[in-house]
KOLRO-882216 format. One line per 4 residues: number of its first residue (from 1); their letters; for each residue x, y, z of N, C-alpha, C. Coordinates in Angstrom, 3 decimals, always signed. Layout:
<atoms>
NUM = A = X/Y/Z/X/Y/Z/X/Y/Z | ...
</atoms>
This chain:
<atoms>
1 = MKKQ = -33.252/+24.322/+19.277/-32.191/+24.330/+20.277/-31.551/+22.943/+20.394 | -32.372/+21.919/+20.365/-31.853/+20.558/+20.467/-30.991/+20.221/+19.252 | -31.438/+20.663/+18.054/-30.659/+20.390/+16.852/-29.302/+21.086/+16.922 | -29.287/+22.292/+17.431/-28.036/+23.029/+17.546/-27.090/+22.348/+18.530
5 = TLRR = -27.637/+21.858/+19.629/-26.818/+21.137/+20.610/-26.262/+19.852/+20.019 | -27.101/+19.163/+19.251/-26.656/+17.926/+18.616/-25.525/+18.205/+17.623 | -25.664/+19.286/+16.851/-24.610/+19.642/+15.899/-23.290/+19.934/+16.626 | -23.369/+20.642/+17.735/-22.162/+20.954/+18.488/-21.513/+19.703/+19.058
9 = CLAA = -22.332/+18.785/+19.541/-21.798/+17.521/+20.072/-21.129/+16.706/+18.979 | -21.760/+16.651/+17.809/-21.177/+15.915/+16.686/-19.884/+16.569/+16.216 | -19.870/+17.917/+16.191/-18.651/+18.625/+15.790/-17.530/+18.365/+16.783 | -17.857/+18.383/+18.092/-16.847/+18.108/+19.116/-16.326/+16.680/+18.988
13 = FWWL = -17.243/+15.733/+18.734/-16.830/+14.337/+18.538/-15.919/+14.208/+17.325 | -16.240/+14.930/+16.269/-15.439/+14.903/+15.034/-14.013/+15.384/+15.318 | -13.871/+16.519/+16.006/-12.543/+17.065/+16.274/-11.771/+16.192/+17.258 | -12.446/+15.614/+18.223/-11.765/+14.705/+19.145/-11.248/+13.461/+18.425
17 = TLAF = -12.037/+12.955/+17.489/-11.607/+11.787/+16.709/-10.390/+12.122/+15.866 | -10.412/+13.293/+15.213/-9.256/+13.709/+14.415/-8.009/+13.872/+15.287 | -8.208/+14.452/+16.480/-7.070/+14.620/+17.392/-6.513/+13.256/+17.809 | -7.401/+12.306/+18.110/-6.976/+10.965/+18.506/-6.191/+10.290/+17.385
21 = LYLP = -6.589/+10.531/+16.135/-5.937/+9.886/+15.001/-4.607/+10.530/+14.640 | -4.546/+11.861/+14.687/-3.413/+12.555/+14.098/-2.450/+13.191/+15.088 | -2.830/+13.344/+16.348/-1.891/+13.914/+17.317/-0.628/+13.053/+17.489 | -0.724/+11.723/+17.575/+0.509/+10.923/+17.664/+1.428/+11.130/+16.464
25 = LAVV = +0.845/+11.240/+15.264/+1.666/+11.485/+14.080/+2.321/+12.860/+14.154 | +1.561/+13.842/+14.637/+2.107/+15.194/+14.758/+3.272/+15.233/+15.749 | +3.158/+14.482/+16.838/+4.238/+14.437/+17.833/+5.501/+13.827/+17.227 | +5.322/+12.756/+16.447/+6.472/+12.115/+15.800/+7.164/+13.095/+14.858
29 = VLFS = +6.384/+13.800/+14.042/+6.958/+14.760/+13.102/+7.641/+15.901/+13.851 | +7.007/+16.399/+14.913/+7.583/+17.501/+15.686/+8.936/+17.122/+16.265 | +9.021/+15.950/+16.898/+10.265/+15.554/+17.551/+11.330/+15.098/+16.558 | +10.960/+14.917/+15.291/+11.988/+14.636/+14.284/+12.835/+15.871/+14.004
33 = FNSA = +12.334/+17.050/+14.383/+13.083/+18.303/+14.234/+13.720/+18.737/+15.545 | +13.815/+17.834/+16.492/+14.381/+18.141/+17.800/+15.902/+18.105/+17.724 | +16.553/+19.114/+18.255/+18.024/+19.164/+18.231/+18.649/+18.306/+19.327 | +17.859/+17.936/+20.338/+18.403/+17.159/+21.456/+18.619/+15.706/+21.050
37 = NSSA = +19.435/+14.994/+21.835/+19.717/+13.587/+21.555/+18.626/+12.654/+22.052 | +17.687/+13.171/+22.811/+16.628/+12.351/+23.389/+15.268/+12.874/+22.940 | +14.303/+11.946/+22.877/+12.935/+12.319/+22.536/+12.122/+12.660/+23.770 | +12.781/+12.722/+24.937/+12.047/+12.998/+26.169/+11.602/+14.452/+26.251
41 = RFAD = +12.384/+15.352/+25.647/+12.019/+16.766/+25.682/+12.401/+17.411/+24.362 | +11.726/+18.499/+24.030/+12.023/+19.231/+22.795/+12.897/+20.424/+23.143 | +14.083/+20.498/+22.519/+15.013/+21.590/+22.808/+14.846/+22.727/+21.793 | +15.468/+22.569/+20.644/+15.395/+23.592/+19.593/+15.065/+22.927/+18.265
45 = FSLR = +14.572/+23.743/+17.339/+14.268/+23.256/+15.993/+15.569/+23.035/+15.237 | +15.692/+21.859/+14.625/+16.914/+21.531/+13.902/+16.639/+20.463/+12.852 | +17.420/+20.503/+11.766/+17.360/+19.459/+10.730/+18.497/+18.452/+10.905 | +19.053/+18.425/+12.104/+20.220/+17.576/+12.380/+19.989/+16.119/+12.018
49 = WYHQ = +18.840/+15.581/+12.418/+18.603/+14.146/+12.239/+18.325/+13.791/+10.790 | +17.778/+14.732/+10.027/+17.582/+14.486/+8.595/+18.918/+14.487/+7.861 | +19.834/+15.376/+8.270/+21.181/+15.367/+7.691/+21.908/+14.071/+8.050 | +21.694/+13.619/+9.277/+22.352/+12.389/+9.709/+21.826/+11.186/+8.946
53 = LMGN = +20.537/+11.204/+8.613/+19.964/+10.111/+7.829/+20.633/+9.974/+6.475 | +20.968/+11.135/+5.859/+21.541/+11.112/+4.517/+22.926/+10.450/+4.482 | +23.567/+10.383/+5.633/+24.877/+9.749/+5.681/+24.875/+8.352/+6.266 | +23.719/+7.833/+6.588/+23.607/+6.500/+7.173/+23.353/+5.485/+6.050
57 = EAIL = +24.354/+4.687/+5.738/+24.240/+3.744/+4.618/+23.197/+2.667/+4.875 | +23.057/+2.247/+6.125/+22.070/+1.207/+6.440/+20.660/+1.718/+6.178 | +20.397/+2.969/+6.567/+19.067/+3.544/+6.343/+18.818/+3.761/+4.856 | +19.823/+4.256/+4.139/+19.657/+4.485/+2.698/+19.424/+3.167/+1.958
61 = SALG = +20.107/+2.105/+2.391/+19.889/+0.788/+1.783/+18.475/+0.294/+2.062 | +18.011/+0.476/+3.310/+16.646/+0.066/+3.661/+15.622/+0.888/+2.889 | +15.891/+2.187/+2.723/+14.989/+3.032/+1.946/+14.924/+2.581/+0.495 | +16.092/+2.263/-0.087/+16.109/+1.776/-1.469/+15.336/+0.483/-1.619
65 = NSLV = +15.514/-0.441/-0.669/+14.768/-1.701/-0.714/+13.268/-1.464/-0.611 | +12.862/-0.540/+0.266/+11.433/-0.242/+0.431/+10.835/+0.321/-0.848 | +11.552/+1.242/-1.495/+11.040/+1.856/-2.724/+10.964/+0.835/-3.867 | +12.018/+0.030/-4.013/+11.996/-1.003/-5.067/+10.865/-1.986/-4.818
69 = LAIV = +10.736/-2.423/-3.579/+9.682/-3.378/-3.218/+8.299/-2.796/-3.487 | +8.077/-1.558/-3.067/+6.755/-0.944/-3.209/+6.408/-0.702/-4.678 | +7.351/-0.166/-5.450/+7.062/+0.186/-6.848/+6.873/-1.067/-7.695 | +7.805/-2.021/-7.578/+7.723/-3.234/-8.406/+6.488/-4.059/-8.045
73 = SALL = +6.238/-4.252/-6.749/+5.078/-5.054/-6.349/+3.773/-4.364/-6.740 | +3.731/-3.032/-6.642/+2.518/-2.310/-7.018/+2.246/-2.430/-8.514 | +3.287/-2.350/-9.326/+3.117/-2.495/-10.783/+2.644/-3.904/-11.142 | +3.285/-4.915/-10.558/+2.885/-6.293/-10.852/+1.470/-6.570/-10.358
77 = AMIV = +1.145/-6.095/-9.160/-0.196/-6.303/-8.624/-1.241/-5.587/-9.475 | -0.894/-4.413/-9.999/-1.830/-3.677/-10.843/-2.147/-4.465/-12.118 | -1.128/-5.100/-12.700/-1.336/-5.868/-13.934/-2.137/-7.138/-13.646 | -1.665/-7.934/-12.685/-2.324/-9.210/-12.394/-3.716/-8.979/-11.810
81 = GSVF = -3.835/-8.018/-10.900/-5.129/-7.731/-10.293/-6.148/-7.221/-11.288 | -5.697/-6.466/-12.304/-6.618/-5.994/-13.339/-7.194/-7.156/-14.135 | -6.348/-8.125/-14.425/-6.824/-9.318/-15.137/-7.841/-10.074/-14.291 | -7.557/-10.208/-12.996/-8.499/-10.866/-12.085/-9.819/-10.112/-12.031
85 = GYGM = -9.742/-8.800/-11.900/-10.955/-7.994/-11.819/-11.795/-8.095/-13.078 | -11.133/-8.088/-14.229/-11.857/-8.231/-15.494/-12.487/-9.615/-15.610 | -11.747/-10.643/-15.167/-12.311/-11.994/-15.191/-13.516/-12.133/-14.268 | -13.452/-11.498/-13.095/-14.599/-11.518/-12.174/-15.815/-10.863/-12.815
89 = YRHR = -15.574/-9.798/-13.576/-16.687/-9.101/-14.225/-17.266/-9.931/-15.370 | -16.412/-10.487/-16.193/-16.877/-11.261/-17.351/-17.667/-12.488/-16.936 | -17.312/-13.104/-15.830/-17.949/-14.357/-15.402/-18.800/-14.162/-14.154 | -19.270/-12.947/-13.935/-20.030/-12.662/-12.719/-21.362/-13.370/-12.675
93 = RRRL = -21.921/-13.725/-13.826/-23.232/-14.379/-13.854/-23.118/-15.903/-13.771 | -21.926/-16.426/-13.814/-21.752/-17.866/-13.694/-21.642/-18.254/-12.224 | -21.761/-19.532/-11.958/-21.724/-20.011/-10.569/-20.275/-20.159/-10.110 | -19.670/-19.010/-9.855/-18.287/-18.995/-9.402/-18.166/-18.380/-8.014
97 = GGLV = -19.289/-18.404/-7.275/-19.293/-17.736/-5.974/-18.182/-18.205/-5.065 | -17.960/-19.541/-4.993/-16.929/-20.066/-4.115/-15.539/-19.618/-4.532 | -15.284/-19.585/-5.855/-13.976/-19.163/-6.340/-13.760/-17.674/-6.137 | -14.804/-16.875/-6.370/-14.674/-15.430/-6.195/-14.416/-15.088/-4.737
101 = LLIY = -15.007/-15.862/-3.814/-14.787/-15.598/-2.389/-13.322/-15.763/-2.002 | -12.569/-16.562/-2.775/-11.157/-16.750/-2.466/-10.370/-15.450/-2.605 | -10.865/-14.528/-3.447/-10.156/-13.260/-3.630/-10.223/-12.418/-2.370 | -11.243/-12.673/-1.522/-11.390/-11.906/-0.288/-10.551/-12.480/+0.857
105 = LPLV = -10.065/-13.710/+0.712/-9.358/-14.363/+1.821/-8.120/-13.590/+2.276 | -7.240/-13.136/+1.355/-6.076/-12.373/+1.834/-6.440/-11.078/+2.534 | -7.652/-10.557/+2.286/-8.066/-9.302/+2.923/-8.383/-9.495/+4.398 | -8.895/-10.667/+4.745/-9.328/-10.910/+6.124/-8.347/-11.795/+6.893
109 = LPDI = -7.391/-12.390/+6.189/-6.424/-13.264/+6.849/-5.444/-12.419/+7.664 | -5.180/-12.775/+8.924/-4.200/-12.018/+9.724/-2.840/-11.989/+9.047 | -2.171/-10.858/+9.130/-0.873/-10.702/+8.462/+0.154/-11.714/+8.939 | +0.122/-12.019/+10.230/+1.123/-12.943/+10.753/+0.927/-14.349/+10.192
113 = VFGI = -0.333/-14.758/+10.015/-0.614/-16.067/+9.410/-0.176/-16.070/+7.952 | -0.490/-14.977/+7.255/-0.109/-14.870/+5.842/+1.411/-14.883/+5.702 | +2.105/-14.134/+6.568/+3.556/-14.072/+6.486/+4.210/-15.406/+6.780 | +3.721/-16.114/+7.802/+4.296/-17.418/+8.144/+4.067/-18.426/+7.019
117 = SEMA = +2.874/-18.412/+6.429/+2.586/-19.343/+5.337/+3.462/-19.053/+4.124 | +3.671/-17.767/+3.825/+4.553/-17.415/+2.701/+5.983/-17.866/+2.984 | +6.449/-17.649/+4.203/+7.808/-18.056/+4.562/+7.973/-19.571/+4.441 | +7.011/-20.329/+4.944/+7.085/-21.787/+4.868/+7.090/-22.257/+3.418
121 = FFVQ = +6.285/-21.602/+2.584/+6.226/-21.969/+1.170/+7.565/-21.714/+0.481 | +8.156/-20.539/+0.710/+9.419/-20.203/+0.063/+10.545/-21.109/+0.549 | +10.545/-21.441/+1.827/+11.580/-22.339/+2.356/+11.465/-23.716/+1.710 | +10.244/-24.221/+1.555/+10.049/-25.532/+0.954/+10.467/-25.538/-0.510
125 = VHEW = +10.079/-24.480/-1.236/+10.474/-24.384/-2.652/+11.992/-24.298/-2.775 | +12.635/-23.568/-1.876/+14.092/-23.441/-1.925/+14.772/-24.780/-1.648 | +14.216/-25.578/-0.738/+14.787/-26.890/-0.458/+14.648/-27.834/-1.645 | +13.535/-27.717/-2.377/+13.290/-28.610/-3.507/+14.062/-28.195/-4.762
129 = TGLL = +14.131/-26.898/-5.015/+14.662/-26.420/-6.294/+15.908/-25.550/-6.174 | +16.194/-25.043/-4.980/+17.309/-24.125/-4.829/+16.959/-22.694/-5.203 | +15.706/-22.452/-5.565/+15.253/-21.121/-5.946/+14.524/-20.448/-4.790 | +14.277/-19.153/-4.953/+13.486/-18.359/-4.000/+14.067/-18.384/-2.592
133 = SPGL = +15.363/-18.127/-2.515/+15.950/-17.937/-1.191/+15.463/-16.604/-0.632 | +15.346/-16.478/+0.700/+14.805/-15.247/+1.280/+15.560/-14.010/+0.807 | +14.823/-13.051/+0.334/+15.422/-11.831/-0.188/+14.367/-10.934/-0.796 | +14.807/-9.997/-1.613/+13.889/-9.020/-2.196/+12.881/-9.680/-3.135
137 = ATMI = +13.316/-10.735/-3.838/+12.403/-11.411/-4.769/+11.234/-12.064/-4.031 | +11.519/-12.741/-2.935/+10.439/-13.378/-2.170/+9.522/-12.332/-1.545 | +10.085/-11.202/-1.143/+9.262/-10.130/-0.585/+8.325/-9.556/-1.646 | +8.827/-9.392/-2.859/+7.988/-8.865/-3.943/+6.828/-9.817/-4.227
141 = IAHV = +7.136/-11.124/-4.301/+6.077/-12.105/-4.565/+5.031/-12.066/-3.451 | +5.482/-12.013/-2.205/+4.550/-11.990/-1.073/+3.693/-10.729/-1.106 | +4.283/-9.588/-1.406/+3.519/-8.341/-1.439/+2.516/-8.331/-2.592 | +2.933/-8.836/-3.741/+1.997/-8.918/-4.870/+0.801/-9.787/-4.503
145 = TFQI = +1.063/-10.853/-3.758/-0.007/-11.782/-3.386/-1.089/-11.104/-2.560 | -0.692/-10.279/-1.588/-1.729/-9.660/-0.756/-2.265/-8.358/-1.356 | -1.603/-7.821/-2.394/-2.094/-6.608/-3.050/-3.109/-6.912/-4.150 | -3.016/-8.089/-4.754/-3.892/-8.442/-5.881/-5.372/-8.291/-5.541
149 = PFVA = -5.861/-8.776/-4.386/-7.295/-8.623/-4.101/-7.761/-7.169/-4.084 | -6.949/-6.262/-3.552/-7.332/-4.848/-3.535/-7.474/-4.306/-4.955 | -6.504/-4.631/-5.802/-6.563/-4.156/-7.194/-7.747/-4.770/-7.923 | -7.953/-6.071/-7.749/-9.048/-6.752/-8.438/-10.402/-6.160/-8.077
153 = LIIY = -10.600/-5.850/-6.803/-11.883/-5.296/-6.367/-12.085/-3.871/-6.872 | -11.003/-3.084/-6.964/-11.114/-1.730/-7.506/-11.499/-1.784/-8.987 | -10.833/-2.643/-9.752/-11.133/-2.766/-11.179/-12.539/-3.329/-11.376 | -12.908/-4.307/-10.569/-14.248/-4.896/-10.688/-15.335/-3.859/-10.410
157 = SRLV = -15.137/-3.033/-9.383/-16.139/-2.007/-9.075/-16.236/-0.982/-10.197 | -15.116/-0.693/-10.850/-15.144/+0.229/-11.988/-15.902/-0.375/-13.162 | -15.695/-1.661/-13.407/-16.386/-2.330/-14.513/-17.881/-2.432/-14.259 | -18.252/-2.730/-13.028/-19.672/-2.850/-12.699/-20.393/-1.521/-12.921
161 = GLDP = -19.685/-0.419/-12.727/-20.300/+0.888/-12.904/-20.450/+1.321/-14.344 | -19.871/+0.564/-15.290/-19.971/+0.915/-16.701/-21.231/+0.321/-17.320 | -21.696/+0.982/-18.367/-22.832/+0.467/-19.132/-22.349/-0.692/-20.004 | -22.905/-1.902/-19.856/-22.455/-3.037/-20.678/-22.584/-2.788/-22.178
165 = ALFE = -23.463/-1.856/-22.557/-23.645/-1.561/-23.979/-22.387/-0.963/-24.602 | -21.506/-0.375/-23.774/-20.278/+0.213/-24.313/-19.385/-0.853/-24.943 | -19.326/-2.021/-24.308/-18.520/-3.109/-24.868/-19.120/-3.587/-26.196 | -20.442/-3.698/-26.235/-21.106/-4.108/-27.469/-20.919/-3.064/-28.563
169 = AARD = -20.941/-1.790/-28.171/-20.757/-0.726/-29.160/-19.371/-0.794/-29.778 | -18.367/-1.108/-28.985/-17.006/-1.220/-29.502/-16.899/-2.361/-30.514 | -17.596/-3.477/-30.230/-17.587/-4.588/-31.178/-18.362/-4.233/-32.443 | -19.476/-3.533/-32.283/-20.277/-3.151/-33.450/-19.527/-2.207/-34.379
173 = LYAT = -18.580/-1.471/-33.821/-17.777/-0.557/-34.637/-16.535/-1.257/-35.199 | -16.534/-2.587/-35.137/-15.484/-3.432/-35.722/-14.109/-3.186/-35.091 | -14.096/-2.845/-33.814/-12.823/-2.678/-33.116/-12.242/-4.050/-32.790 | -10.973/-4.225/-33.105/-10.299/-5.477/-32.771/-10.067/-5.533/-31.255
177 = PRQR = -9.759/-6.719/-30.708/-9.477/-6.791/-29.264/-8.377/-5.824/-28.825 | -7.340/-5.678/-29.676/-6.265/-4.745/-29.318/-6.771/-3.303/-29.324 | -7.584/-2.944/-30.305/-8.120/-1.589/-30.364/-9.065/-1.309/-29.198 | -9.846/-2.307/-28.822/-10.730/-2.121/-27.662/-9.919/-1.898/-26.389
181 = LVHF = -8.796/-2.625/-26.292/-7.955/-2.477/-25.113/-7.290/-1.106/-25.075 | -6.713/-0.681/-26.203/-5.921/+0.551/-26.233/-6.803/+1.799/-26.223 | -7.881/+1.783/-27.003/-8.666/+3.002/-27.207/-9.910/+3.094/-26.317 | -10.305/+2.000/-25.712/-11.501/+2.050/-24.858/-11.210/+1.660/-23.414
185 = MLPT = -10.652/+0.464/-23.212/-10.522/-0.050/-21.858/-9.472/+0.699/-21.047 | -8.272/+0.887/-21.613/-7.223/+1.555/-20.844/-7.579/+2.999/-20.482 | -8.095/+3.822/-21.431/-8.499/+5.180/-21.013/-9.624/+5.176/-19.975 | -10.549/+4.213/-20.095/-11.658/+4.140/-19.143/-11.178/+3.715/-17.769
189 = FKPA = -10.219/+2.793/-17.719/-9.734/+2.257/-16.455/-8.581/+3.053/-15.862 | -8.096/+4.073/-16.563/-6.902/+4.785/-16.097/-7.031/+5.306/-14.670 | -8.119/+5.998/-14.291/-8.222/+6.449/-12.893/-8.220/+5.293/-11.896 | -8.935/+4.204/-12.241/-8.976/+3.051/-11.339/-7.602/+2.393/-11.239
193 = LMAA = -6.877/+2.325/-12.359/-5.540/+1.741/-12.333/-4.587/+2.572/-11.483 | -4.674/+3.892/-11.623/-3.810/+4.754/-10.820/-4.149/+4.640/-9.333 | -5.443/+4.608/-9.026/-5.851/+4.454/-7.625/-5.364/+3.118/-7.067 | -5.464/+2.051/-7.872/-5.007/+0.735/-7.427/-3.494/+0.726/-7.213
197 = FFLS = -2.758/+1.404/-8.093/-1.299/+1.453/-7.941/-0.909/+2.164/-6.651 | -1.489/+3.332/-6.400/-1.111/+4.093/-5.217/-1.557/+3.392/-3.935 | -2.704/+2.710/-3.981/-3.123/+1.944/-2.814/-2.145/+0.808/-2.542 | -1.738/+0.094/-3.594/-0.774/-0.993/-3.431/+0.566/-0.468/-2.928
201 = FTLS = +0.989/+0.676/-3.452/+2.234/+1.293/-3.008/+2.173/+1.622/-1.521 | +1.052/+2.199/-1.099/+0.889/+2.563/+0.309/+0.898/+1.331/+1.204 | +0.209/+0.270/+0.779/+0.173/-0.957/+1.578/+1.553/-1.582/+1.703 | +2.352/-1.462/+0.642/+3.665/-2.098/+0.637/+4.699/-1.309/+1.419
205 = IDDF = +4.682/+0.013/+1.299/+5.759/+0.823/+1.853/+5.796/+0.752/+3.380 | +4.635/+0.525/+4.009/+4.633/+0.492/+5.481/+4.371/-0.906/+6.040 | +4.437/-1.934/+5.199/+4.201/-3.292/+5.699/+5.418/-3.774/+6.483 | +5.157/-4.395/+7.617/+6.243/-4.947/+8.431/+6.153/-6.457/+8.575
209 = VISF = +4.977/-6.969/+8.933/+4.853/-8.381/+9.313/+5.217/-9.301/+8.153 | +4.580/-9.107/+7.005/+4.845/-9.976/+5.853/+6.277/-9.795/+5.368 | +6.760/-8.554/+5.361/+8.143/-8.299/+4.947/+9.126/-8.985/+5.885 | +8.838/-8.952/+7.182/+9.747/-9.532/+8.173/+9.915/-11.035/+7.961
213 = FTAG = +8.825/-11.735/+7.648/+8.890/-13.186/+7.508/+9.466/-13.633/+6.170 | +9.506/-12.761/+5.183/+9.983/-13.167/+3.851/+11.282/-12.478/+3.457 | +11.842/-11.634/+4.322/+13.060/-10.890/+3.993/+14.298/-11.747/+4.196 | +15.364/-11.341/+3.517/+16.670/-11.956/+3.700/+17.584/-11.021/+4.467
217 = PESA = +18.812/-11.436/+4.727/+19.729/-10.595/+5.522/+20.108/-9.292/+4.832 | +20.046/-9.243/+3.504/+20.443/-8.042/+2.770/+19.248/-7.278/+2.207 | +18.056/-7.619/+2.632/+16.868/-6.993/+2.037/+15.972/-6.329/+3.077 | +16.568/-5.790/+4.126/+15.779/-5.120/+5.162/+15.138/-3.860/+4.603
221 = TLPI = +13.878/-3.653/+4.937/+13.167/-2.442/+4.529/+13.146/-1.454/+5.695 | +12.609/-0.265/+5.441/+12.559/+0.746/+6.502/+11.776/+0.277/+7.738 | +10.579/-0.317/+7.571/+9.886/-0.807/+8.779/+10.700/-1.829/+9.557 | +11.412/-2.711/+8.859/+12.240/-3.703/+9.555/+13.405/-3.019/+10.266
225 = YIWG = +14.016/-2.039/+9.605/+15.113/-1.299/+10.229/+14.626/-0.560/+11.479 | +13.454/+0.066/+11.367/+12.898/+0.789/+12.515/+12.633/-0.165/+13.675 | +12.092/-1.335/+13.367/+11.813/-2.322/+14.425/+13.099/-2.722/+15.138 | +14.181/-2.914/+14.383/+15.446/-3.283/+15.010/+16.041/-2.147/+15.826
229 = AIRK = +15.903/-0.904/+15.312/+16.503/+0.237/+16.011/+15.704/+0.643/+17.235 | +14.378/+0.482/+17.180/+13.533/+0.968/+18.271/+13.666/+0.093/+19.519 | +14.229/-1.084/+19.381/+14.430/-1.947/+20.547/+15.445/-1.330/+21.510 | +16.257/-0.384/+21.005/+17.220/+0.310/+21.854/+16.652/+1.608/+22.415
233 = GVSP = +15.409/+1.909/+22.031/+14.787/+3.152/+22.485/+14.455/+4.047/+21.308 | +13.437/+4.876/+21.489/+13.009/+5.782/+20.424/+13.938/+6.996/+20.407 | +14.619/+7.200/+19.291/+15.518/+8.339/+19.137/+14.942/+9.304/+18.107 | +15.423/+10.560/+18.097/+14.960/+11.499/+17.070/+15.233/+11.013/+15.651
237 = EINA = +16.254/+10.195/+15.476/+16.539/+9.651/+14.151/+15.402/+8.742/+13.685 | +14.855/+7.942/+14.600/+13.707/+7.096/+14.272/+12.496/+7.963/+13.959 | +12.345/+9.058/+14.704/+11.240/+9.983/+14.417/+11.375/+10.571/+13.017 | +12.600/+10.868/+12.606/+12.821/+11.422/+11.270/+12.459/+10.406/+10.185
241 = IAAL = +12.843/+9.145/+10.404/+12.479/+8.096/+9.441/+10.969/+7.967/+9.361 | +10.317/+7.939/+10.526/+8.859/+7.811/+10.550/+8.199/+8.999/+9.865 | +8.740/+10.203/+10.065/+8.173/+11.388/+9.425/+8.272/+11.294/+7.909 | +9.395/+10.775/+7.404/+9.546/+10.614/+5.959/+8.566/+9.579/+5.418
245 = MIAA = +8.339/+8.506/+6.169/+7.378/+7.488/+5.742/+5.963/+8.049/+5.751 | +5.645/+8.849/+6.773/+4.323/+9.490/+6.828/+4.133/+10.388/+5.612 | +5.183/+11.136/+5.261/+5.101/+12.026/+4.104/+4.902/+11.235/+2.812 | +5.633/+10.116/+2.661/+5.505/+9.310/+1.443/+4.101/+8.737/+1.305
249 = VAVA = +3.569/+8.200/+2.406/+2.218/+7.621/+2.370/+1.172/+8.712/+2.136 | +1.391/+9.885/+2.747/+0.445/+10.984/+2.564/+0.419/+11.455/+1.117 | +1.588/+11.544/+0.483/+1.640/+11.946/-0.926/+0.923/+10.929/-1.807 | +1.174/+9.633/-1.546/+0.498/+8.593/-2.327/-1.016/+8.652/-2.142
253 = ALLS = -1.458/+8.882/-0.897/-2.897/+8.966/-0.625/-3.517/+10.186/-1.299 | -2.813/+11.329/-1.279/-3.333/+12.539/-1.912/-3.415/+12.381/-3.428 | -2.409/+11.736/-4.023/-2.451/+11.498/-5.460/-3.599/+10.572/-5.829 | -3.795/+9.523/-5.013/-4.920/+8.614/-5.259/-6.246/+9.349/-5.136
257 = LAFG = -6.362/+10.229/-4.138/-7.592/+11.008/-3.967/-7.815/+11.946/-5.142 | -6.721/+12.545/-5.637/-6.843/+13.457/-6.774/-7.325/+12.733/-8.017 | -6.787/+11.538/-8.261/-7.242/+10.762/-9.423/-8.688/+10.318/-9.241 | -9.073/+9.992/-7.993/-10.469/+9.609/-7.749/-11.419/+10.762/-8.024
261 = RRRA = -11.054/+11.974/-7.605/-11.919/+13.128/-7.852/-11.969/+13.452/-9.345 | -10.831/+13.285/-10.005/-10.829/+13.522/-11.463/-11.749/+12.553/-12.168 | -11.726/+11.299/-11.729/-12.618/+10.295/-12.330/-14.075/+10.644/-12.082 | -14.371/+11.127/-10.853/-15.761/+11.470/-10.538/-16.251/+12.630/-11.405
265 = R = -15.368/+13.613/-11.690/-15.772/+14.714/-12.550/-15.990/+14.268/-13.982
</atoms>
């Protein structure tokens, strides 16, 4: 009887936690289909605000900037982070503890501190060289910087799980470095690379703080646009933008989960 009561309590706690996490998102999505001009009450179901989004050039420009920023930074972070992860694995037995700990610093550093430091760095470089004026390029560099540790740790965990004899076997079969990369390493790392890409994409698409400090006047992303618009009050149009962002992040998360399950099988 006690075990049954405990199970019921745990089940109730589980559902309450899910409700706490997802009810606010559900409300945002629901009111994005509201036909009324205010989010105070729900009138009728309508796609009015989604149609209005399609004709808003400022929103479409912000959406384009967000997609370019997320895709390009995720690709660059996947490449650079993979190299870092492989280097961490190759030199894991050497006394590099202090250097390896540096890869964890961007993970625990507050976003506002990271964003301010990136902004100060870009401003100083621009004063010295005339390069890296605030814009999409500086945002991409900043996003790649904080995405690299996530990618490196994913690749490192994948390498640690492999049998070291596989690398020796590839050499014993006279595989050149290029052949080992193309025929062994890339197929083996493909699920981890895809998971790292989608994680980086998700982190980038909804980032506000770092983007805000490194953006230029013509490079506003969706989170920055939402922040500017919400100061006038939450409208159904903002709910529609948020619903689209929730959908994009959910798709990326589901794809990452699918690749993870495929790797496990």
